N, C-alpha and C positions, 0 to 999 in steps of 0.2 A: 522816360524823360518828360513826356507830355503830362503824365500824371503828377509829377513833382511840380511842374509849373502850375497846374490847376490847383494843387494844394496851397501853393503860395498865394494865388489869386483869391482863393476862398478865405484865407486867413485875413486878408485885408478888408473883406466885406462881412466878416463874421459879426461885427458889432452893429451892423445895420438893423437887423430885426429886434435886437435888444433896445437899441436907441429909439426905434419907431414905437415899440410898445411902451417904453417909459414916457416918450413924448406924448403918446395918446393919453396916458394916465394924467400927466401934468396939464395937458391941453383941456381935458375934460374937467379937471378940478378948477382951473382958472375960468373956464367957460361957465361952469355952474355957479361960481362965485360972482361973476359979472353978468350972469343971465344971458350969455351969448355963446353957447356951445358951438353953433354953426361956424363961428369965426375962429375960435380958439382951438378946436379939435384939429383941423388941418394945419394950423400954425405949429401946434405942439408936435404933430407927427413929422412935419418937415424939419423942424429944428432938431428933433430927436434923431432923425435919419442922418442929418449932417453931422451931428455930434458922434453918432455911432460909427460913421465912416471915418471920421478923423481919429477916433480912438483906435479903430482897427488898423488904420494906416500907421499910426505911431507904434502900435504893438508889433506890426510886421517889420518896421524899421529896427526896433530894438532886438527882434529875433535875428535879423540879418547881422547886426553888429556883434551880437553874442556868438554867432557862428563864424565870425571872421570874414563874412562876405562883404564886398565893397558895394555900397549903395549907389555909387556913381560909376556906371560901366564905361563912361567915356574918359575917365581919368587915366592918364598915362603913368605907368610905373617905371621908375628909373633905377 
């Protein structure tokens, strides 16, 4: 049971490394274009990490709805 819970948690953060690496690429490109890599590299990584977590969370929600699981555990069933 604990392994299943860990798998679900890992799915929600699976997009974070991809988002960070893409953000690093875009941050470096913008930083090189503006001649300010020291500013844009961490901004790109932060925005990429946030984007990756959001995408991973949305994918996790869509998996729950496909499997018929209720996303709101406090909802009463009548």
